[in-house]
C-alpha positions as CSV (number, residue, x, y, z in Angstrom):
1,M,0.0,0.0,0.0
2,T,1.4,3.4,-1.0
3,L,0.7,6.1,1.6
4,P,0.7,9.8,0.7
5,G,4.1,11.3,1.5
6,H,5.8,7.9,1.9
7,D,6.4,6.8,-1.7
8,Q,9.5,9.1,-2.2
9,S,8.2,9.6,-5.8
10,T,9.8,13.0,-6.1
11,Y,13.2,11.3,-6.1
12,R,14.7,8.7,-8.5
13,L,16.9,7.1,-5.8
14,R,14.8,5.8,-2.9
15,L,15.2,3.6,0.1
16,E,12.8,1.8,2.5
17,W,13.0,-1.1,4.9
18,G,11.7,-4.7,4.7
19,P,8.6,-6.2,3.1
20,T,6.2,-3.5,4.2
21,G,8.6,-0.8,3.0
22,A,9.0,-2.5,-0.3
23,D,5.3,-2.4,-0.8
24,A,5.1,1.3,0.1
25,V,7.8,2.6,-2.3
26,P,7.4,1.5,-5.9
27,A,10.1,2.0,-8.5
28,D,11.2,0.7,-11.9
29,Y,14.1,-1.2,-10.4
30,A,14.3,-2.7,-7.0
31,V,17.5,-3.7,-5.1
32,V,17.2,-6.2,-2.3
33,V,20.0,-6.1,0.3
34,D,20.4,-8.8,2.9
35,V,24.1,-8.8,3.7
36,L,24.1,-11.6,6.4
37,S,23.4,-13.5,4.4
38,F,20.8,-14.0,1.6
39,T,22.2,-11.7,-1.0
40,T,25.8,-12.4,-0.1
41,T,25.1,-16.2,-0.6
42,L,23.2,-15.4,-3.8
43,N,26.2,-13.5,-5.1
44,V,28.7,-16.3,-4.2
45,A,26.4,-18.9,-5.9
46,L,26.1,-17.0,-9.1
47,E,29.9,-16.4,-9.1
48,R,30.2,-20.2,-9.3
49,G,27.7,-20.4,-12.2
50,I,24.8,-21.6,-10.1
51,E,21.2,-20.5,-10.9
52,V,19.4,-19.7,-7.7
53,F,15.8,-20.2,-6.9
54,P,14.8,-18.2,-3.8
55,F,12.0,-19.7,-1.8
56,R,9.8,-18.2,0.9
57,W,9.5,-21.3,3.2
58,R,11.9,-23.7,5.0
59,D,9.7,-26.7,5.1
60,S,8.6,-29.7,3.0
61,R,7.5,-27.2,0.3
62,A,11.1,-26.2,-0.3
63,A,12.1,-29.8,-1.0
64,E,9.2,-30.2,-3.4
65,H,10.3,-26.9,-5.1
66,A,13.8,-28.2,-5.5
67,M,12.6,-31.5,-7.1
68,R,10.4,-29.6,-9.5
69,H,13.3,-27.6,-10.8
70,G,15.9,-30.3,-10.6
71,A,17.8,-28.3,-8.1
72,T,19.8,-28.9,-4.9
73,L,18.1,-27.7,-1.7
74,A,20.2,-25.5,0.6
75,V,19.7,-26.1,4.3
76,G,20.1,-23.7,7.1
77,R,23.7,-23.1,8.2
78,F,22.9,-24.2,11.7
79,E,21.2,-27.4,10.4
80,A,24.2,-28.2,8.2
81,K,26.6,-27.6,11.2
82,S,24.5,-29.9,13.5
83,R,24.6,-32.7,10.9
84,G,28.4,-32.4,10.7
85,D,28.3,-33.2,7.0
86,A,30.2,-31.0,4.6
87,R,28.2,-32.3,1.7
88,H,25.2,-30.3,2.7
89,V,25.0,-27.0,0.9
90,S,23.7,-24.3,3.2
91,L,22.8,-20.6,3.4
92,S,26.4,-20.1,4.5
93,P,28.4,-18.1,1.8
94,A,31.6,-19.9,2.9
95,S,30.0,-23.3,2.2
96,L,28.9,-22.3,-1.2
97,S,32.3,-20.9,-2.1
98,E,33.6,-24.5,-2.1
99,V,30.9,-26.5,-3.8
100,E,31.3,-28.2,-7.1
101,G,28.9,-29.8,-9.6
102,I,25.8,-27.8,-8.7
103,E,23.9,-26.0,-11.5
104,R,20.7,-25.1,-9.7
105,L,20.1,-24.2,-6.1
106,V,16.9,-23.6,-4.1
107,L,17.7,-21.1,-1.4
108,P,15.1,-20.9,1.3
109,S,15.0,-17.4,2.8
110,P,11.7,-16.2,4.2
111,N,12.9,-12.6,4.5
112,G,14.9,-12.0,1.4
113,S,12.8,-14.2,-0.9
114,T,9.5,-12.6,0.3
115,I,10.8,-9.1,-0.4
116,A,12.2,-10.1,-3.8
117,F,9.0,-11.7,-5.0
118,A,6.8,-8.9,-3.6
119,L,8.9,-6.4,-5.5
120,A,8.7,-8.5,-8.7
121,D,4.9,-8.7,-8.3
122,S,4.8,-4.9,-8.2
123,G,6.3,-4.8,-11.7
124,A,9.8,-3.8,-10.7
125,Q,12.9,-5.5,-12.1
126,V,14.5,-7.0,-9.0
127,V,18.3,-7.2,-8.4
128,G,20.2,-8.7,-5.5
129,A,23.0,-6.7,-3.9
130,S,25.4,-7.0,-1.0
131,L,28.6,-5.3,0.0
132,R,30.5,-7.7,-2.3
133,N,28.8,-6.5,-5.5
134,A,27.5,-3.0,-4.7
135,G,29.7,-1.3,-7.3
136,A,28.7,-3.8,-10.0
137,V,25.0,-3.3,-9.3
138,A,25.4,0.5,-9.4
139,R,27.2,0.2,-12.8
140,W,24.4,-2.0,-14.1
141,L,21.8,0.5,-12.9
142,A,23.5,3.7,-14.0
143,P,22.5,3.8,-17.6
144,K,18.9,3.0,-16.7
145,V,18.8,5.8,-14.2
146,A,20.4,8.1,-16.7
147,D,17.6,7.2,-19.0
148,G,15.1,8.3,-16.3
149,A,14.4,5.1,-14.3
150,S,13.7,5.1,-10.6
151,V,15.4,2.8,-8.2
152,V,14.3,1.7,-4.7
153,V,16.9,0.0,-2.5
154,V,15.4,-2.3,0.1
155,P,17.5,-3.3,3.1
156,A,15.8,-6.5,4.4
157,G,16.7,-6.2,8.0
158,E,16.3,-9.0,10.5
159,R,13.4,-10.1,12.8
160,W,13.1,-9.8,16.5
161,Y,11.7,-12.7,18.5
162,D,8.2,-11.3,18.2
163,D,8.6,-11.2,14.4
164,T,8.8,-7.4,14.2
165,L,11.4,-5.8,11.9
166,R,14.9,-5.3,13.3
167,P,16.6,-2.6,11.1
168,A,20.0,-4.3,10.8
169,V,22.9,-1.9,10.3
170,E,24.8,-4.2,7.9
171,D,21.9,-4.0,5.5
172,L,21.9,-0.2,5.8
173,W,25.6,-0.3,4.9
174,G,25.0,-2.6,2.0
175,A,22.2,-0.3,0.7
176,G,24.3,2.7,1.2
177,A,27.2,1.1,-0.7
178,V,25.0,0.6,-3.8
179,L,23.5,4.1,-3.5
180,A,26.9,5.8,-3.0
181,A,28.4,4.0,-6.1
182,L,25.3,4.9,-8.1
183,D,25.5,8.5,-7.0
184,E,29.1,8.6,-8.3
185,E,28.0,7.0,-11.6
186,V,25.1,9.2,-12.6
187,E,23.5,12.4,-11.4
188,A,20.1,11.7,-9.9
189,S,18.0,13.0,-7.0
190,A,18.2,10.9,-3.8
191,S,15.6,10.9,-1.1
192,P,16.7,11.8,2.5
193,E,16.3,8.1,3.3
194,A,18.7,7.2,0.5
195,R,21.2,9.9,1.6
196,M,21.1,8.6,5.2
197,A,22.1,5.1,3.9
198,I,25.0,6.7,1.9
199,A,26.2,8.5,5.0
200,A,26.0,5.3,7.1
201,F,28.1,3.4,4.6
202,E,30.7,6.1,4.4
203,A,31.0,6.1,8.2
204,A,31.5,2.3,8.4
205,V,34.9,0.8,9.0
206,L,35.0,-2.6,7.1
207,P,35.5,-5.4,7.9
208,L,35.8,-4.5,11.6
209,D,32.3,-3.0,12.0
210,L,30.6,-5.9,10.2
211,L,32.4,-8.3,12.6
212,Q,31.5,-6.2,15.6
213,C,27.8,-5.4,14.8
214,A,25.1,-7.4,16.5
215,S,24.4,-9.7,13.5
216,G,28.1,-10.2,12.9
217,R,28.8,-11.1,16.5
218,E,25.9,-13.5,16.5
219,L,27.3,-15.4,13.5
220,A,30.9,-15.3,14.7
221,D,30.0,-16.6,18.1
222,A,28.2,-19.5,16.5
223,G,31.3,-20.4,14.5
224,F,30.5,-18.7,11.2
225,V,33.1,-15.9,11.2
226,A,34.1,-16.9,7.7
227,D,30.6,-16.0,6.5
228,V,31.0,-12.5,8.0
229,E,34.5,-12.1,6.5
230,I,33.2,-13.0,3.0
231,A,30.2,-10.6,3.4
232,A,32.6,-7.8,4.3
233,Q,34.6,-8.0,1.0
234,H,33.4,-4.7,-0.5
235,D,33.3,-4.7,-4.3
236,A,35.0,-8.1,-4.6
237,S,32.5,-9.3,-7.2
238,D,31.2,-8.1,-10.7
239,V,28.2,-10.4,-10.6
240,V,24.7,-8.7,-10.8
241,P,22.0,-11.2,-9.8
242,V,18.7,-10.4,-11.7
243,L,15.4,-12.1,-10.8
244,V,13.9,-13.6,-13.9
245,G,10.7,-15.6,-13.3
246,E,11.5,-17.9,-10.3
247,S,15.2,-17.6,-10.3
248,F,18.2,-15.2,-10.0
249,R,20.6,-15.3,-12.9
250,D,23.8,-13.3,-13.6
251,S,23.0,-10.3,-15.7
252,T,25.7,-11.2,-18.2
253,T,23.8,-14.3,-19.2
254,L,20.6,-12.5,-20.0
255,A,19.5,-11.5,-23.5
256,P,19.0,-7.7,-24.0
257,R,15.5,-6.6,-23.2
258,G,13.4,-3.6,-24.1
259,S,12.8,-0.6,-21.9
260,H,11.5,-1.6,-18.5
261,L,10.6,2.0,-17.5
262,R,7.2,2.6,-15.9
263,R,8.1,6.2,-14.8
264,I,7.2,5.8,-11.2
């Protein structure tokens, strides 16, 4: 639902949080940011040539979805750790950086997947971004913005125990990294929300702050410090994940398409 005064429609570069925010701020192009770890894992998978099918649920429906697409099902990082079996592919970026022989992957992520599909349903072209590929995403978007397109960047955030949104600072940094790079590539008006994210990113000290923030500490304390270190690798990747139908693919593998502009 778009509320008066909240759609940021007077600016071409926009930002709003989570699934509800994604619904409130429409745009031609939408960038999902979930640094720890959906979009970082997505980026690593596409680097390895794996087509990624995001999925909203982590139950038997995910297994059925994987079978339907002839894909491997990724399990939760804590589940893979408890099994003690390195053969299980998980949401952990570190685990994916070492896999071989996988062409398609179903990636259950209730938060990131829900946002991505909600944005796609709105008519936006959806892109996945993290700190690792922020510059690449900005370069991909720049000519489209120069041609008049609008962009909303959606930091996913995390969930509190009562399922309310927890604005996660790492996602604010990831969003700001994309917007800062885009601001350098092309002149376009940025909303106050977008400029706040840029300022937050420019104030961050990476990788230290990512390791020391609440989400980073949680993962490091659980034995997943390698995931945080991979997520902190700013501009380490040129891959731009684009949602096409049910899956994310690298932008370089997609055929040129006509104008996507809706002038929102």
